[in-house]
The first five atom37 places (N, CA, C, CB, O) and aatype in JSON, in Angstrom:
{
  "aatype": [12, 7, 9, 6, 6, 2, 11, 6, 9, 19, 11, 5, 13, 19, 19, 1, 16, 7, 6, 7, 3, 15, 15, 0, 9, 6, 6, 10, 16, 16, 3, 3, 13, 19, 10, 8, 0, 10, 0, 7, 3, 7, 12, 3, 13, 3, 11, 2, 18, 18, 12, 1, 16, 2, 3, 12, 7, 8, 19, 7, 13, 14, 3, 18, 15, 12, 16, 9, 3, 3, 9, 19, 0, 6, 7, 3, 11, 19, 16, 19, 10, 15, 16, 1, 1, 7, 16, 8, 11, 7, 6, 13, 10, 16, 9, 14, 0, 16, 7, 2, 11, 9, 11, 19, 13, 1, 13, 0, 10, 18, 1, 10, 6, 2, 7, 11, 9, 0, 6, 12],
  "atom_mask": [
    [1, 1, 1, 1, 1],
    [1, 1, 1, 0, 1],
    [1, 1, 1, 1, 1],
    [1, 1, 1, 1, 1],
    [1, 1, 1, 1, 1],
    [1, 1, 1, 1, 1],
    [1, 1, 1, 1, 1],
    [1, 1, 1, 1, 1],
    [1, 1, 1, 1, 1],
    [1, 1, 1, 1, 1],
    [1, 1, 1, 1, 1],
    [1, 1, 1, 1, 1],
    [1, 1, 1, 1, 1],
    [1, 1, 1, 1, 1],
    [1, 1, 1, 1, 1],
    [1, 1, 1, 1, 1],
    [1, 1, 1, 1, 1],
    [1, 1, 1, 0, 1],
    [1, 1, 1, 1, 1],
    [1, 1, 1, 0, 1],
    [1, 1, 1, 1, 1],
    [1, 1, 1, 1, 1],
    [1, 1, 1, 1, 1],
    [1, 1, 1, 1, 1],
    [1, 1, 1, 1, 1],
    [1, 1, 1, 1, 1],
    [1, 1, 1, 1, 1],
    [1, 1, 1, 1, 1],
    [1, 1, 1, 1, 1],
    [1, 1, 1, 1, 1],
    [1, 1, 1, 1, 1],
    [1, 1, 1, 1, 1],
    [1, 1, 1, 1, 1],
    [1, 1, 1, 1, 1],
    [1, 1, 1, 1, 1],
    [1, 1, 1, 1, 1],
    [1, 1, 1, 1, 1],
    [1, 1, 1, 1, 1],
    [1, 1, 1, 1, 1],
    [1, 1, 1, 0, 1],
    [1, 1, 1, 1, 1],
    [1, 1, 1, 0, 1],
    [1, 1, 1, 1, 1],
    [1, 1, 1, 1, 1],
    [1, 1, 1, 1, 1],
    [1, 1, 1, 1, 1],
    [1, 1, 1, 1, 1],
    [1, 1, 1, 1, 1],
    [1, 1, 1, 1, 1],
    [1, 1, 1, 1, 1],
    [1, 1, 1, 1, 1],
    [1, 1, 1, 1, 1],
    [1, 1, 1, 1, 1],
    [1, 1, 1, 1, 1],
    [1, 1, 1, 1, 1],
    [1, 1, 1, 1, 1],
    [1, 1, 1, 0, 1],
    [1, 1, 1, 1, 1],
    [1, 1, 1, 1, 1],
    [1, 1, 1, 0, 1],
    [1, 1, 1, 1, 1],
    [1, 1, 1, 1, 1],
    [1, 1, 1, 1, 1],
    [1, 1, 1, 1, 1],
    [1, 1, 1, 1, 1],
    [1, 1, 1, 1, 1],
    [1, 1, 1, 1, 1],
    [1, 1, 1, 1, 1],
    [1, 1, 1, 1, 1],
    [1, 1, 1, 1, 1],
    [1, 1, 1, 1, 1],
    [1, 1, 1, 1, 1],
    [1, 1, 1, 1, 1],
    [1, 1, 1, 1, 1],
    [1, 1, 1, 0, 1],
    [1, 1, 1, 1, 1],
    [1, 1, 1, 1, 1],
    [1, 1, 1, 1, 1],
    [1, 1, 1, 1, 1],
    [1, 1, 1, 1, 1],
    [1, 1, 1, 1, 1],
    [1, 1, 1, 1, 1],
    [1, 1, 1, 1, 1],
    [1, 1, 1, 1, 1],
    [1, 1, 1, 1, 1],
    [1, 1, 1, 0, 1],
    [1, 1, 1, 1, 1],
    [1, 1, 1, 1, 1],
    [1, 1, 1, 1, 1],
    [1, 1, 1, 0, 1],
    [1, 1, 1, 1, 1],
    [1, 1, 1, 1, 1],
    [1, 1, 1, 1, 1],
    [1, 1, 1, 1, 1],
    [1, 1, 1, 1, 1],
    [1, 1, 1, 1, 1],
    [1, 1, 1, 1, 1],
    [1, 1, 1, 1, 1],
    [1, 1, 1, 0, 1],
    [1, 1, 1, 1, 1],
    [1, 1, 1, 1, 1],
    [1, 1, 1, 1, 1],
    [1, 1, 1, 1, 1],
    [1, 1, 1, 1, 1],
    [1, 1, 1, 1, 1],
    [1, 1, 1, 1, 1],
    [1, 1, 1, 1, 1],
    [1, 1, 1, 1, 1],
    [1, 1, 1, 1, 1],
    [1, 1, 1, 1, 1],
    [1, 1, 1, 1, 1],
    [1, 1, 1, 1, 1],
    [1, 1, 1, 1, 1],
    [1, 1, 1, 1, 1],
    [1, 1, 1, 0, 1],
    [1, 1, 1, 1, 1],
    [1, 1, 1, 1, 1],
    [1, 1, 1, 1, 1],
    [1, 1, 1, 1, 1],
    [1, 1, 1, 1, 1]
  ],
  "atom_positions": [
    [[-10.4, 13.22, -13.8], [-9.24, 13.51, -14.17], [-8.33, 12.2, -15.03], [-8.65, 14.0, -12.87], [-8.54, 11.03, -14.7]],
    [[-7.42, 12.49, -16.02], [-7.34, 11.41, -16.82], [-6.38, 10.37, -16.73], [0.0, 0.0, 0.0], [-5.29, 10.63, -16.23]],
    [[-6.63, 9.12, -17.18], [-5.08, 8.04, -17.13], [-4.33, 8.51, -16.26], [-4.04, 7.93, -18.46], [-4.5, 8.23, -15.07]],
    [[-3.23, 9.39, -16.72], [-2.01, 9.25, -16.94], [-1.75, 9.79, -15.64], [-1.42, 9.83, -18.18], [-0.97, 9.3, -14.82]],
    [[-2.64, 11.11, -15.45], [-2.77, 11.64, -14.06], [-3.45, 10.63, -12.74], [-3.7, 12.94, -14.26], [-3.39, 10.98, -11.57]],
    [[-3.79, 9.92, -12.99], [-5.02, 8.88, -12.13], [-3.49, 7.68, -11.54], [-6.8, 7.74, -13.75], [-3.46, 7.11, -10.45]],
    [[-2.69, 7.61, -12.34], [-1.05, 6.62, -12.46], [-0.62, 7.36, -12.28], [-0.31, 5.86, -13.57], [0.3, 6.83, -11.66]],
    [[-0.33, 8.61, -12.25], [0.48, 8.94, -11.38], [0.37, 9.09, -9.25], [0.66, 10.1, -12.12], [0.84, 8.7, -8.18]],
    [[-0.61, 9.95, -9.9], [-1.37, 9.86, -7.92], [-0.78, 8.51, -7.48], [-3.66, 9.65, -7.67], [0.35, 8.69, -7.03]],
    [[-1.23, 6.92, -7.44], [-1.56, 6.21, -7.05], [0.06, 5.57, -7.35], [-2.9, 5.84, -7.47], [0.32, 4.49, -6.82]],
    [[0.9, 6.12, -8.01], [2.52, 5.7, -7.84], [3.24, 6.83, -7.5], [3.24, 5.12, -9.17], [4.41, 6.93, -7.88]],
    [[2.54, 7.98, -6.61], [3.09, 8.82, -5.27], [2.69, 8.15, -4.33], [2.64, 10.28, -5.0], [3.52, 8.05, -3.42]],
    [[1.65, 7.6, -4.16], [0.38, 6.65, -2.83], [1.55, 5.34, -2.54], [-1.83, 5.7, -3.86], [1.92, 5.09, -1.39]],
    [[2.07, 4.51, -3.8], [2.68, 3.13, -3.28], [4.18, 3.54, -3.36], [2.28, 1.63, -4.28], [4.87, 2.64, -2.87]],
    [[4.85, 4.49, -3.77], [6.47, 5.23, -3.13], [6.17, 5.87, -1.76], [7.2, 6.71, -4.25], [6.87, 5.64, -0.77]],
    [[5.09, 6.72, -1.74], [5.25, 7.19, -0.6], [5.2, 6.34, 1.03], [4.35, 8.1, -0.75], [5.6, 6.56, 2.17]],
    [[4.74, 5.7, 0.58], [3.96, 4.33, 1.88], [5.06, 2.99, 1.81], [1.85, 3.48, 1.18], [5.19, 2.2, 2.74]],
    [[5.66, 2.91, 0.75], [6.55, 1.77, 0.7], [7.67, 2.66, 1.77], [0.0, 0.0, 0.0], [8.19, 2.09, 2.73]],
    [[7.9, 3.89, 1.52], [8.55, 4.62, 2.42], [8.54, 4.4, 3.9], [8.19, 5.72, 2.21], [9.51, 4.44, 4.66]],
    [[7.36, 4.17, 4.18], [7.34, 4.34, 5.0], [6.45, 6.44, 6.01], [0.0, 0.0, 0.0], [6.38, 6.89, 7.15]],
    [[5.93, 7.03, 4.27], [5.05, 7.38, 4.8], [4.17, 7.59, 4.61], [5.12, 7.83, 5.13], [3.72, 8.06, 3.57]],
    [[3.29, 7.12, 6.16], [1.6, 7.06, 5.97], [0.74, 8.76, 5.64], [0.91, 6.34, 7.73], [-0.37, 9.08, 5.19]],
    [[1.93, 9.52, 6.13], [0.79, 10.49, 5.46], [0.2, 10.61, 3.81], [1.35, 11.85, 5.71], [-0.68, 11.04, 3.06]],
    [[1.01, 10.12, 3.89], [-0.21, 9.53, 1.6], [-0.94, 9.09, 1.73], [0.12, 8.38, 0.17], [-1.45, 9.62, 0.75]],
    [[-2.34, 7.92, 2.38], [-2.92, 7.45, 3.09], [-3.15, 8.65, 3.01], [-2.65, 6.66, 4.01], [-3.31, 8.81, 1.8]],
    [[-3.33, 9.95, 3.67], [-4.68, 10.19, 4.5], [-4.5, 11.8, 3.4], [-4.61, 10.24, 6.85], [-5.29, 12.74, 3.46]],
    [[-3.88, 11.76, 2.93], [-3.54, 13.24, 1.42], [-4.2, 12.46, 0.62], [-1.62, 13.77, 0.58], [-5.31, 12.91, 0.35]],
    [[-3.82, 10.94, -0.15], [-4.34, 10.55, -1.42], [-5.55, 9.54, -0.97], [-3.13, 9.85, -2.42], [-5.23, 8.41, -1.31]],
    [[-6.32, 9.55, -0.57], [-7.16, 8.26, 0.03], [-8.29, 9.5, -0.14], [-6.72, 7.33, 1.91], [-7.91, 10.61, 0.23]],
    [[-10.06, 9.37, -0.83], [-11.17, 10.04, 0.18], [-11.27, 9.76, 1.82], [-12.57, 9.58, -0.36], [-10.61, 9.04, 2.56]],
    [[-12.07, 10.4, 1.98], [-12.23, 10.1, 3.24], [-13.11, 9.34, 3.6], [-12.35, 10.95, 3.84], [-13.6, 9.51, 4.71]],
    [[-13.51, 8.38, 2.86], [-14.49, 7.13, 3.09], [-13.14, 6.29, 2.1], [-16.6, 7.26, 2.29], [-13.83, 5.55, 1.41]],
    [[-12.26, 6.14, 1.86], [-11.84, 5.25, 1.66], [-11.95, 3.67, 2.11], [-11.11, 5.69, 1.74], [-12.59, 3.77, 3.16]],
    [[-11.75, 2.59, 1.95], [-11.76, 1.66, 1.38], [-10.85, 0.38, 1.65], [-11.68, 2.13, 0.4], [-11.34, -0.42, 0.84]],
    [[-10.05, -0.15, 2.16], [-8.94, -1.25, 1.54], [-10.02, -2.43, 2.1], [-6.96, -1.26, 2.35], [-10.81, -2.43, 3.04]],
    [[-9.61, -3.62, 0.84], [-10.38, -4.74, 0.81], [-8.92, -5.73, 0.11], [-12.04, -4.51, -0.22], [-8.11, -5.78, -0.81]],
    [[-9.44, -6.49, 1.56], [-8.3, -6.94, 2.08], [-9.04, -8.64, 1.67], [-7.88, -6.32, 3.92], [-10.21, -8.96, 1.46]],
    [[-7.24, -9.81, 1.68], [-8.62, -11.4, 0.7], [-8.2, -11.5, 1.9], [-8.45, -12.97, -0.97], [-9.15, -11.12, 2.58]],
    [[-7.41, -11.76, 2.54], [-7.48, -12.96, 3.92], [-8.68, -13.08, 4.72], [-6.41, -12.65, 5.1], [-9.44, -12.2, 5.11]],
    [[-8.71, -14.54, 4.93], [-9.79, -14.93, 5.48], [-10.85, -14.96, 4.41], [0.0, 0.0, 0.0], [-10.71, -15.52, 3.32]],
    [[-11.84, -14.35, 4.79], [-13.37, -14.64, 3.96], [-13.46, -12.94, 3.64], [-15.05, -15.48, 5.18], [-14.55, -12.5, 3.28]],
    [[-12.17, -11.93, 3.8], [-11.97, -10.94, 3.27], [-12.63, -9.97, 3.88], [0.0, 0.0, 0.0], [-13.85, -10.09, 4.04]],
    [[-11.84, -8.69, 4.39], [-12.5, -7.5, 4.8], [-12.51, -6.6, 5.0], [-12.8, -7.39, 5.27], [-11.53, -6.65, 5.74]],
    [[-12.92, -5.08, 5.02], [-13.22, -3.98, 4.32], [-12.08, -3.1, 5.77], [-15.31, -3.63, 4.03], [-12.44, -3.08, 6.94]],
    [[-11.03, -2.62, 5.38], [-10.97, -1.65, 6.49], [-10.62, 0.23, 6.08], [-9.68, -2.35, 7.48], [-10.28, 0.82, 5.05]],
    [[-10.8, 0.48, 6.9], [-11.2, 2.41, 7.13], [-9.08, 2.53, 6.5], [-11.84, 3.3, 10.02], [-8.12, 1.82, 6.21]],
    [[-9.48, 3.9, 6.62], [-7.85, 4.39, 6.33], [-6.68, 4.94, 7.6], [-8.01, 5.76, 5.3], [-5.65, 5.61, 7.67]],
    [[-7.22, 4.48, 8.14], [-7.02, 4.42, 9.69], [-6.19, 3.34, 9.79], [-8.33, 4.24, 10.62], [-5.0, 3.31, 9.45]],
    [[-6.93, 2.32, 10.32], [-5.98, 0.58, 9.99], [-4.98, 0.32, 9.03], [-6.9, -0.61, 9.46], [-4.04, -0.45, 9.23]],
    [[-5.23, 1.13, 7.67], [-4.5, 1.05, 6.96], [-2.59, 1.91, 7.7], [-5.45, 1.66, 5.7], [-1.4, 1.61, 7.87]],
    [[-3.73, 3.2, 7.89], [-1.93, 4.29, 8.52], [-1.11, 3.32, 8.98], [-2.01, 5.6, 10.16], [0.0, 3.0, 8.55]],
    [[-1.95, 2.74, 10.21], [-1.53, 1.68, 11.49], [-0.78, 0.65, 11.01], [-2.76, 0.96, 12.27], [0.27, 0.54, 11.64]],
    [[-0.94, -0.34, 9.91], [-0.69, -1.2, 9.47], [0.61, -0.72, 8.86], [-1.68, -1.7, 8.84], [1.64, -1.27, 9.25]],
    [[0.65, 0.09, 8.08], [1.82, 0.81, 7.68], [3.43, 0.94, 8.47], [1.24, 2.05, 7.62], [4.59, 0.52, 8.39]],
    [[2.44, 1.95, 9.35], [3.85, 2.04, 10.06], [4.07, 0.84, 11.34], [3.97, 3.69, 10.77], [4.88, 1.25, 12.17]],
    [[3.61, -0.35, 11.61], [3.55, -1.68, 12.24], [4.62, -2.28, 11.05], [1.79, -2.47, 12.38], [5.65, -2.82, 11.45]],
    [[4.37, -2.18, 9.63], [5.59, -3.01, 9.08], [6.69, -2.0, 9.34], [0.0, 0.0, 0.0], [7.44, -2.3, 10.27]],
    [[6.98, -0.72, 8.63], [8.18, -0.24, 8.9], [9.18, -0.96, 10.41], [7.78, 1.33, 9.02], [10.22, -1.62, 10.42]],
    [[8.19, -0.4, 11.7], [9.05, -1.01, 12.34], [9.76, -2.66, 12.19], [8.49, -0.8, 13.37], [10.91, -2.94, 12.55]],
    [[8.91, -3.52, 11.64], [8.64, -4.9, 11.59], [10.07, -5.32, 10.4], [0.0, 0.0, 0.0], [10.5, -6.43, 10.1]],
    [[10.4, -4.35, 10.07], [11.28, -4.43, 8.46], [11.45, -3.05, 8.09], [10.39, -5.26, 7.04], [10.89, -2.45, 7.17]],
    [[12.92, -2.28, 9.56], [13.13, -1.29, 9.19], [13.52, -0.91, 7.53], [13.93, -1.05, 10.04], [12.96, 0.09, 7.07]],
    [[14.57, -1.79, 6.51], [14.92, -1.64, 5.51], [14.15, -1.97, 4.75], [15.78, -1.98, 5.37], [14.48, -1.79, 3.58]],
    [[12.93, -2.54, 5.0], [11.69, -1.97, 3.77], [11.72, -1.5, 2.16], [11.16, -0.71, 4.3], [11.57, -0.29, 1.99]],
    [[11.87, -2.2, 1.15], [11.73, -1.51, -0.06], [11.08, -1.92, -0.6], [12.5, -1.3, -0.74], [10.91, -3.13, -0.43]],
    [[10.39, -1.31, -1.48], [9.78, -0.87, -2.51], [9.81, -0.71, -4.19], [9.75, -0.07, -2.12], [10.03, 0.35, -4.76]],
    [[9.57, -1.94, -4.84], [9.51, -1.37, -6.0], [8.6, -1.57, -7.45], [10.57, -1.5, -6.17], [8.4, -2.63, -8.04]],
    [[8.33, -0.76, -7.67], [6.98, -1.27, -8.88], [7.87, -1.75, -9.98], [5.76, 0.19, -9.6], [8.92, -1.25, -10.38]],
    [[7.09, -3.08, -10.51], [7.79, -3.23, -11.11], [5.98, -3.26, -12.77], [9.04, -4.59, -10.38], [5.61, -4.11, -13.57]],
    [[5.76, -2.59, -12.6], [4.02, -2.36, -14.16], [2.94, -1.84, -12.91], [2.97, -4.76, -15.34], [2.51, -2.07, -11.78]],
    [[2.9, -0.95, -14.07], [1.59, 0.11, -13.33], [0.57, 0.12, -14.92], [2.38, 2.36, -12.66], [1.05, 0.51, -15.99]],
    [[-0.51, -0.26, -14.8], [-1.22, -0.26, -15.95], [-2.7, 0.74, -15.84], [-1.49, -1.83, -16.24], [-3.22, 1.25, -14.85]],
    [[-2.88, 0.74, -16.45], [-4.59, 1.58, -16.04], [-5.29, 1.96, -17.23], [-4.5, 3.22, -15.12], [-4.9, 2.17, -18.38]],
    [[-6.62, 1.99, -16.6], [-7.82, 2.3, -17.61], [-8.69, 3.52, -16.5], [-8.95, 0.52, -18.1], [-8.48, 3.79, -15.32]],
    [[-9.56, 3.99, -17.36], [-10.89, 4.41, -16.77], [-10.42, 5.13, -15.57], [0.0, 0.0, 0.0], [-9.53, 5.95, -15.77]],
    [[-10.82, 4.99, -14.42], [-10.56, 5.11, -12.92], [-9.9, 4.36, -12.09], [-11.49, 5.13, -12.36], [-9.71, 4.57, -10.89]],
    [[-9.33, 2.94, -13.1], [-8.77, 2.08, -11.79], [-6.88, 1.88, -13.09], [-10.29, -0.18, -11.22], [-6.6, 1.73, -14.28]],
    [[-5.9, 2.08, -11.28], [-5.03, 1.77, -11.63], [-4.88, 0.6, -11.26], [-4.3, 2.44, -11.46], [-5.34, 0.24, -10.18]],
    [[-4.27, -0.19, -12.02], [-3.31, -1.74, -11.12], [-1.57, -1.83, -11.17], [-3.78, -3.51, -12.11], [-0.99, -1.82, -12.25]],
    [[-1.0, -1.89, -10.16], [0.04, -2.37, -9.85], [0.75, -3.66, -9.09], [0.23, -1.62, -9.5], [0.57, -4.3, -8.06]],
    [[1.46, -3.66, -9.96], [2.44, -4.74, -9.64], [3.75, -4.25, -9.35], [2.57, -5.7, -10.73], [4.46, -3.55, -10.07]],
    [[4.18, -5.01, -7.45], [5.19, -5.01, -6.83], [6.2, -5.51, -6.7], [5.03, -5.02, -6.25], [6.26, -6.36, -7.58]],
    [[7.28, -5.54, -5.98], [7.99, -6.65, -5.22], [8.56, -6.06, -4.09], [9.08, -7.39, -6.02], [9.39, -5.22, -4.44]],
    [[8.44, -6.17, -2.62], [8.73, -5.44, -1.53], [9.56, -6.85, -0.87], [7.28, -4.69, -0.68], [9.27, -8.05, -0.81]],
    [[10.92, -5.92, -0.35], [12.03, -6.83, 0.38], [11.94, -5.9, 1.58], [13.75, -7.04, -0.41], [11.52, -4.76, 1.81]],
    [[12.62, -7.07, 2.34], [12.93, -6.1, 3.5], [13.49, -7.4, 5.35], [0.0, 0.0, 0.0], [12.99, -8.5, 5.6]],
    [[14.1, -6.98, 5.84], [14.86, -8.19, 6.75], [13.89, -8.04, 7.8], [16.65, -7.98, 7.33], [13.45, -6.89, 7.76]],
    [[13.26, -8.85, 8.9], [12.84, -9.41, 9.86], [13.3, -8.51, 10.97], [13.21, -10.74, 9.87], [14.42, -8.95, 11.23]],
    [[13.08, -7.52, 11.76], [15.05, -6.94, 12.67], [13.85, -6.73, 12.96], [16.83, -5.74, 12.38], [13.27, -7.45, 12.15]],
    [[12.55, -5.89, 14.0], [11.7, -5.88, 14.88], [10.42, -6.58, 15.29], [0.0, 0.0, 0.0], [9.81, -7.44, 14.64]],
    [[10.2, -6.23, 16.12], [8.25, -6.59, 16.09], [7.69, -6.33, 14.89], [7.19, -5.59, 17.12], [7.62, -5.24, 14.31]],
    [[7.22, -7.61, 14.48], [5.66, -7.64, 13.57], [5.17, -8.82, 13.94], [5.69, -7.63, 11.79], [5.7, -9.92, 14.06]],
    [[3.55, -8.28, 14.19], [2.51, -8.46, 14.97], [2.65, -10.23, 15.92], [1.13, -8.24, 13.79], [2.29, -11.39, 15.71]],
    [[3.34, -9.51, 16.93], [3.5, -10.07, 18.03], [5.09, -10.99, 18.08], [2.17, -10.91, 18.19], [5.92, -11.32, 18.94]],
    [[4.95, -11.11, 17.04], [6.41, -12.1, 16.28], [7.96, -11.58, 16.76], [6.46, -11.86, 14.27], [7.79, -10.45, 16.31]],
    [[8.56, -11.56, 17.0], [9.69, -10.83, 17.47], [10.76, -11.14, 16.45], [10.1, -11.22, 18.95], [10.86, -12.18, 15.8]],
    [[11.5, -10.11, 16.4], [12.52, -10.34, 15.01], [13.33, -11.69, 15.14], [13.77, -8.99, 14.83], [13.81, -12.17, 16.17]],
    [[13.36, -12.19, 13.88], [13.91, -13.11, 13.37], [15.16, -13.26, 12.09], [12.9, -13.59, 13.14], [15.6, -14.22, 11.47]],
    [[15.39, -12.08, 12.09], [16.5, -11.43, 10.94], [16.27, -12.17, 9.76], [0.0, 0.0, 0.0], [17.25, -12.54, 9.12]],
    [[15.16, -12.43, 9.38], [14.42, -13.52, 8.04], [14.46, -12.2, 7.11], [12.36, -14.42, 8.32], [14.0, -11.13, 7.51]],
    [[14.96, -12.35, 6.04], [14.64, -11.68, 4.87], [13.08, -11.69, 3.87], [15.68, -12.19, 4.13], [13.62, -12.63, 3.29]],
    [[12.29, -11.6, 3.47], [11.62, -11.74, 2.94], [11.81, -10.69, 1.58], [10.7, -11.8, 3.77], [12.6, -9.75, 1.45]],
    [[10.43, -11.39, 0.31], [10.15, -10.67, -0.73], [9.25, -10.78, -1.03], [10.67, -10.71, -1.56], [8.79, -11.68, -0.32]],
    [[8.64, -10.51, -1.58], [6.99, -10.4, -1.49], [6.92, -9.53, -2.86], [6.23, -9.48, 0.13], [7.41, -8.54, -3.39]],
    [[5.87, -10.67, -3.11], [5.07, -10.07, -4.75], [3.62, -9.42, -4.83], [4.81, -11.43, -5.83], [2.76, -10.24, -4.51]],
    [[3.15, -8.27, -5.15], [1.62, -7.72, -4.22], [1.29, -7.43, -5.78], [1.59, -5.98, -2.71], [2.07, -7.2, -6.71]],
    [[0.13, -7.52, -5.76], [-0.97, -7.1, -6.84], [-2.03, -6.37, -6.63], [-1.54, -8.06, -7.35], [-3.0, -7.04, -6.29]],
    [[-2.3, -4.64, -6.76], [-3.47, -4.48, -6.22], [-3.68, -3.44, -6.85], [-3.64, -4.46, -4.88], [-2.8, -2.76, -7.39]],
    [[-5.27, -3.15, -6.85], [-5.75, -2.05, -7.71], [-6.86, -1.49, -7.14], [-6.06, -2.43, -9.06], [-7.8, -1.86, -6.43]],
    [[-6.32, -0.09, -7.89], [-7.36, 1.33, -6.81], [-8.75, 1.98, -7.93], [-5.87, 3.32, -6.36], [-9.54, 1.65, -8.81]],
    [[-8.52, 2.52, -7.51], [-9.86, 2.77, -7.63], [-10.05, 4.38, -7.25], [-10.69, 1.74, -6.68], [-10.0, 4.92, -6.15]],
    [[-10.33, 5.03, -8.8], [-9.93, 6.42, -8.33], [-11.27, 8.08, -8.55], [-8.35, 6.62, -9.4], [-11.82, 8.43, -9.6]],
    [[-11.34, 8.58, -7.48], [-12.99, 9.47, -7.25], [-12.07, 10.79, -6.93], [-14.42, 8.83, -5.55], [-11.3, 11.02, -6.0]],
    [[-12.44, 11.53, -8.01], [-12.33, 13.14, -7.75], [-10.6, 13.69, -7.87], [-12.99, 13.48, -5.95], [-10.21, 14.85, -8.02]],
    [[-9.71, 12.28, -7.72], [-8.5, 12.51, -8.09], [-7.69, 12.57, -6.44], [0.0, 0.0, 0.0], [-6.91, 13.27, -5.8]],
    [[-8.43, 11.43, -6.32], [-7.84, 10.49, -4.62], [-8.01, 8.72, -5.17], [-9.48, 10.9, -2.66], [-7.9, 8.16, -6.26]],
    [[-8.22, 8.41, -4.23], [-7.96, 6.89, -3.89], [-8.84, 6.58, -3.14], [-6.73, 6.47, -3.28], [-8.78, 6.92, -1.95]],
    [[-10.17, 5.66, -3.77], [-11.31, 4.89, -2.54], [-11.49, 4.33, -2.88], [-12.41, 5.11, -1.94], [-12.65, 4.23, -3.27]],
    [[-10.56, 3.32, -3.13], [-10.81, 1.94, -2.87], [-9.01, 0.68, -3.43], [-12.56, 1.64, -4.06], [-8.25, 0.52, -4.38]],
    [[-9.15, 0.38, -2.63], [-7.74, -0.87, -2.68], [-7.77, -1.94, -2.43], [-6.71, -0.79, -1.94], [-6.75, -2.63, -2.52]]
  ]
}
């Protein structure tokens, strides 16, 4: 796959998951997809974990929206800077709804393999 195709795959993935479509995780990632998390000591998660957390986030923040601010690619890697917004209207990570608005900047690096996302 070329750079522009890789960017389009990642853009589709980011937009669809941002809209709450967790089926994009199953469709656009490899069977052995790995999500590398930087929280704590750093942990690796599979696509099932990512689908559950994506669904949970949309329950807690039902008006969640995401904007891609920049997307850059080279070789098999695509980087996305995005802004995410929402209102805490439902339970999230055992925290009852607060009504607080959030704004989160997210920087993510994706590695593609044969037209699918292998790592994030």
